[in-house]
Structure formats: structure tokens, C-alpha cells
C-alpha positions as CSV (number, residue, x, y, z in Angstrom):
1,X,122.5,124.3,24.3
2,X,121.8,125.5,27.6
3,X,123.4,129.2,28.4
4,X,124.5,129.8,31.9
5,X,124.2,133.3,34.2
6,X,126.4,133.6,37.1
7,X,125.7,136.3,39.0
8,X,127.1,137.2,42.6
9,X,128.2,140.0,44.4
10,X,128.0,141.6,47.9
11,X,125.7,140.5,50.9
12,X,122.5,143.0,50.3
13,X,123.5,144.0,47.5
14,X,120.2,143.2,44.8
15,X,121.3,139.8,42.8
16,X,117.7,138.3,45.1
17,X,116.3,141.4,43.2
18,X,117.3,141.4,39.8
19,X,116.7,138.2,39.4
20,X,112.9,138.5,40.3
21,X,112.8,141.9,37.7
22,X,114.6,140.1,34.8
23,X,113.2,136.3,35.0
24,X,109.6,137.8,33.1
25,X,111.3,139.9,30.8
26,X,113.6,137.3,29.8
27,X,109.8,134.7,29.7
28,X,109.2,137.7,26.9
29,X,111.8,137.3,25.0
30,X,110.8,133.7,24.7
31,X,113.4,132.6,26.8
32,X,112.4,129.8,29.0
33,X,114.5,130.1,32.0
34,X,116.0,128.1,35.2
35,X,117.7,129.6,38.8
36,X,120.1,127.7,41.8
37,X,121.2,130.2,44.1
38,X,123.5,129.8,47.0
39,X,123.2,130.1,50.9
40,X,125.9,128.9,53.0
41,X,123.3,127.4,55.5
42,X,119.7,127.3,53.7
43,X,117.7,127.8,51.3
44,X,116.3,131.6,51.8
45,X,117.5,133.6,48.2
46,X,115.3,129.8,46.6
47,X,112.3,129.9,48.7
48,X,112.4,134.0,48.6
49,X,112.6,133.8,44.6
50,X,109.6,131.2,44.7
51,X,107.2,132.9,46.2
52,X,108.2,136.2,44.2
53,X,107.8,134.5,40.8
54,X,105.2,132.4,42.0
55,X,102.8,132.0,38.4
56,X,105.7,133.5,36.6
57,X,107.8,131.0,37.0
58,X,107.5,127.1,37.9
59,X,109.0,126.5,41.7
60,X,111.1,123.6,40.6
61,X,112.7,125.8,38.5
62,X,113.6,127.5,41.4
63,X,116.5,124.8,43.4
64,X,119.1,126.3,46.2
65,X,122.1,124.5,46.5
66,X,122.9,125.4,50.1
67,X,127.2,125.5,49.8
68,X,128.0,124.6,53.3
69,X,131.4,127.0,53.0
70,X,132.2,130.3,51.6
71,X,130.3,130.9,48.5
72,X,133.6,131.4,46.7
73,X,134.5,128.1,47.0
74,X,130.9,126.6,44.9
75,X,130.8,129.1,42.3
76,X,134.7,128.8,41.7
77,X,136.9,126.9,43.5
78,X,134.9,124.0,43.0
79,X,131.8,124.6,41.7
80,X,130.0,120.8,41.4
81,X,127.4,121.2,44.0
82,X,125.8,123.8,41.4
83,X,126.5,121.6,38.1
84,X,125.2,118.4,39.8
85,X,122.1,120.4,40.9
86,X,122.1,122.1,36.7
87,X,122.0,118.6,35.3
88,X,119.1,117.4,37.8
89,X,117.3,120.5,36.7
90,X,118.2,119.6,33.2
91,X,117.3,116.3,33.5
92,X,113.9,117.7,35.0
93,X,113.7,120.3,32.3
94,X,114.3,119.2,29.1
95,X,112.8,122.9,27.7
96,X,114.9,125.3,29.8
97,X,117.3,127.0,27.5
98,X,118.6,129.8,31.0
99,X,120.3,129.5,34.0
100,X,120.9,131.6,36.0
101,X,123.8,131.2,39.2
102,X,123.8,133.0,42.1
103,X,125.9,133.1,44.8
104,X,126.0,133.8,47.8
105,X,126.6,137.5,49.6
106,X,130.8,137.8,49.3
107,X,133.1,139.8,48.6
108,X,135.6,142.0,45.9
109,X,137.9,139.4,44.9
110,X,134.2,136.8,43.4
111,X,134.5,134.8,40.5
112,X,132.7,132.4,38.5
113,X,134.1,129.2,36.8
114,X,134.3,129.7,33.7
115,X,132.9,125.5,33.8
116,X,130.2,126.9,35.5
117,X,129.1,130.3,33.7
118,X,129.7,131.1,30.5
119,X,128.3,135.5,31.6
120,X,129.8,136.7,34.7
121,X,127.7,140.4,36.8
122,X,127.9,141.7,39.7
123,X,126.3,142.9,41.4
124,X,126.8,147.2,43.8
125,X,124.8,149.1,45.6
126,X,124.8,152.3,45.5
127,X,124.1,152.4,48.9
128,X,127.4,150.0,49.4
129,X,129.6,154.3,48.5
130,X,131.1,155.5,45.1
131,X,134.3,154.9,47.2
132,X,133.1,150.8,45.5
133,X,134.6,150.8,42.5
134,X,137.6,152.9,43.2
135,X,138.1,149.7,45.0
136,X,137.8,147.3,42.1
137,X,139.3,143.1,43.0
138,X,137.6,140.7,39.8
139,X,134.2,141.3,40.9
140,X,134.1,145.1,39.9
141,X,137.1,144.6,36.7
142,X,136.8,141.2,35.5
143,X,133.1,141.3,35.6
144,X,131.4,140.7,32.1
145,X,129.4,142.8,33.4
146,X,128.7,145.3,36.1
147,X,124.8,146.0,38.0
148,X,124.2,149.5,40.6
149,X,121.4,148.9,41.6
150,X,119.5,151.0,44.1
151,X,119.4,154.4,42.2
152,X,116.9,155.9,43.6
153,X,118.1,155.4,47.7
154,X,121.8,156.7,45.9
155,X,120.6,160.8,47.2
156,X,119.8,159.1,50.8
157,X,123.3,157.9,51.2
158,X,124.9,160.9,50.5
159,X,126.4,159.2,46.5
160,X,126.4,160.7,43.2
161,X,125.5,157.5,41.6
162,X,126.8,159.3,38.3
163,X,130.2,159.7,40.0
164,X,130.0,156.0,40.7
165,X,129.1,154.6,36.9
166,X,132.0,156.9,35.2
167,X,134.2,155.8,37.9
168,X,133.5,152.0,37.0
169,X,133.4,152.5,33.8
170,X,137.0,154.0,34.3
171,X,137.8,151.3,35.9
172,X,136.5,148.1,33.7
173,X,138.4,150.1,30.7
174,X,134.5,150.9,28.9
175,X,132.5,147.1,29.5
176,X,129.6,147.0,30.6
177,X,128.2,148.8,34.0
178,X,123.8,148.8,34.0
179,X,122.7,151.4,36.9
180,X,119.5,149.3,38.1
181,X,117.2,150.3,40.2
182,X,115.2,145.8,40.3
183,X,112.0,147.3,42.8
184,X,110.4,149.8,39.9
185,X,112.5,148.2,36.6
186,X,114.8,150.9,35.9
187,X,117.9,148.8,33.7
188,X,116.3,145.1,33.0
189,X,115.7,145.7,29.8
190,X,118.8,146.9,29.6
191,X,120.0,143.7,31.5
192,X,118.2,141.5,29.3
193,X,119.4,143.1,26.5
194,X,122.7,141.9,27.4
195,X,121.7,138.2,28.5
196,X,119.8,138.2,25.0
197,X,122.7,139.0,23.0
198,X,125.4,137.0,24.7
199,X,123.2,133.9,24.3
200,X,121.9,133.7,21.0
């Protein structure tokens, strides 16, 4: 059975970087991943992942979906396009055992349809502001895992990353919050641990 991971979050929060950082870790743990990205009018995220993971993940395992509408629609309200893309990916690569769906950038109300994702991950970053967790929204409160990314720049954007994490834990009733710096690998192993525990 193929495990399905949905990653959403605002524009620029680091969703693509998170995927690029965690896939090599998942491969070392024995997973055979595929990726499906969602952009409204382009396949820019898919192209970026193919280039970054060249030699690590075959380009044919990275599929771009052009939604033509709000990202909510394609991953929550009517995930048909993504389900079809996943079916085609699995038909071409029968050994794929985990598919990562990346939503187009969207706001704090983004969620994934249970028909599409077994594990829903929401990504914030410190540059969006320390107050973001207190704004709540289903993405922050209801996701299975909340990532607070770009901890390396927190001090430069006047963000207390520890307080941001504390506030996130409070509004999430203690559900997982992981602090990451995708460029240096901070928090990626911990994130992979959670994925592996859910998928096995």
C-alpha cells in the first residue's frame, strides 16, 4: 500500500525545500518515494525538485499538476487531478511506496482531503512572523505535523523561534511541532522519524 503525505503552507514557507531535504533521508531508510506538486499555472516546483534531486530521485517520479484554480480545490475540495496523477505514477513505477503531495502556496485554512493524504503536514516559517501560530486556522491547529521552518533567520526577522514553537504547541494541544532549517538539515531527521512511524 502506498503511503500518502500532504504538505501545505503559505507561499515561500519552504514546502519545496522541505521535500528536497527529506527525500534523501527517506531513501536511506528504504523508502521509494514519488512526488506530486501543485501549482496554479506552472510546473515550477516540480522542475525545481527534479533539478535539486537529480541523481537522487528519477525525474519521472516527480509530477507537476497545474490546478488552474485555488490550491484548496485540488487538495481538499476535489482532489481528482491529484488522485489521477498518483494512479498514473504508481502504474508507471510499481515500487513507489510513498507519495508526497505538495500543495500550491495558500493560507492558514488549507487542509488536505483524507482521500488524498494519510498524513497532513503544514509549513510555516519564522519570516512570516512570530505571531502566526496564535492566528490559528485549520492548517496550524489540525495538521498532523506542524513545521516551523527557517529557524536560521529568526534573529534577523525579529522572531523568537522558541516562543513561536511554544505558542504552536499550545494551540495544537501538544501535537508535533518540528523546528527546521531545510538548507542545513536541521530537524529533517526528526521529521523523517515521524513519517516513518506513520508509514510503517
